[in-house]
VEXPA-883076 format. One line per field, with one value per residue (C-alpha): x, y, z; residue number from 1. Coordinates in steps of 0.25 Angstrom, whole numbers. Each point is the difference from the previous one (the first is absolute). Example, Ala and Ser with C-alpha at 12.3 -4.5 7.8 and 13.67 -1.06 7.14 Angstrom:
VEXPA-883076
xx <- (49|6)
yy <- (-18|14)
zz <- (31|-2)
resi <- (1|2)
//
This chain:
VEXPA-883076
xx <- (-83|10|3|4|13|-5|11|7|10|-4|-14|-7|-12|-7|8|-8|3|6|10|6|12|3|-1|10|9|1|2|10|8|-3|4|8|-9|-13|-14|-5|-13|-7|3|-5|-12|-4|3|-9|-10|-2|-12|5|11|5|12|6|8|8|5|13|-1|15|1|1|-15|5|-7|4|-9|9|-6|-12|-8|-6|-8|-13|-12|-7|-12|6|14|11|11|13|4|10|5|11|7|11|11|0|-13|6|0|-10|-13|-4|-1|-8|-9|-2|-3|-9|-10|2|-4|-11|-7|1|-6|-12|-1|-1|13|4|16|10|11|12|14|13|15|6|12|-8|0|-6|-13|0|1|-12|-9|6|-5|-15|2|-1|7|9|-8|9|10|5|13|5|-12|4|10|-2|11|10|13|-6|-15|-5|-10|-13|-6|-15|-8|-13|-6|-17|-10|-11)
yy <- (-242|8|0|13|2|7|0|-11|1|-12|-3|-13|0|-12|-1|-6|-3|16|-3|-12|7|7|-14|-6|11|-1|-17|2|10|-8|-15|-9|-3|11|-2|6|10|-10|-9|8|2|-14|-1|12|-7|-12|1|1|5|14|12|11|11|7|13|6|16|4|12|10|-5|-8|-12|-15|-11|-9|-13|-10|-12|-8|-12|-9|-6|-12|-3|2|-1|11|-3|13|-3|13|11|8|13|8|2|15|-1|-15|4|9|-8|-2|-15|1|10|-9|-13|6|5|-13|-7|9|-1|-16|1|7|-10|-8|-10|-10|-1|8|-9|5|-5|9|-3|-6|10|12|1|14|-3|-12|7|11|-14|-6|14|-1|-14|-8|-15|-9|-12|-4|0|-1|-2|5|9|9|-4|10|8|-5|-6|-8|-1|5|-8|8|1|-2|8|0|10|-5|13|-8)
zz <- (-311|4|15|9|7|12|12|-8|-9|-7|-8|-6|-8|-11|-14|-12|-15|-2|8|-5|-7|14|7|-10|0|17|-1|-10|8|12|-6|-5|-12|-1|-8|-11|2|-10|12|10|-10|0|14|5|-11|8|11|14|-5|7|0|10|-2|10|-1|9|1|3|12|-12|-6|-11|-2|-6|-6|6|5|-2|5|-10|7|-3|9|-4|7|16|-4|-5|-6|-2|-13|1|10|-8|5|-7|6|2|7|8|17|-3|7|-14|0|15|-6|-13|10|11|-13|-6|14|3|-15|4|13|-5|-10|11|-5|9|-2|-9|-6|-8|-7|4|-4|12|-1|2|14|0|-7|10|12|-6|-1|13|8|-7|6|-11|1|-6|-6|-9|-12|-14|-5|-12|-1|-7|-11|-13|-4|11|2|10|5|14|9|4|13|-1|12|6|9|7|0|6)
resi <- (1|2|3|4|5|6|7|8|9|10|11|12|13|14|15|16|17|18|19|20|21|22|23|24|25|26|27|28|29|30|31|32|33|34|35|36|37|38|39|40|41|42|43|44|45|46|47|48|49|50|51|52|53|54|55|56|57|58|59|60|61|62|63|64|65|66|67|68|69|70|71|72|73|74|75|76|77|78|79|80|81|82|83|84|85|86|87|88|89|90|91|92|93|94|95|96|97|98|99|100|101|102|103|104|105|106|107|108|109|110|111|112|113|114|115|116|117|118|119|120|121|122|123|124|125|126|127|128|129|130|131|132|133|134|135|136|137|138|139|140|141|142|143|144|145|146|147|148|149|150|151|152|153|154|155|156|157|158|159|160|161|162)
//
């Protein structure tokens, strides 16, 4: 499914197995350790796992596929696995649009609450989640360790939908 822009410069639509190369490219550009297309395919093959892609249309009409959200719904619980936005599309509302659509889908699926983990130093992401009423419910010291000289902790956040 492809979303349309309407009056907005951001459009969000569903992503699938055919988009795994693109998801891997965006993830690799956004994070220290990117996931491969095969890893995305394995995740999207699991029941209840969903992905969204956000497109950004700049003022001269050029469209960039600049972000995605990957999440899972199991019974009445939702989990944000990853939200990634490329550097050139940050601060343009893609993360907000992805999170809004993710939460809408979870609500339609009767999800009670949505959890996520975010690096404690990622203050822009934490601010976004707090703007959507996510609350800190835990910490995981040293959670992000791979490929780092010094591990970084994670903040666990949750938002109740019902």
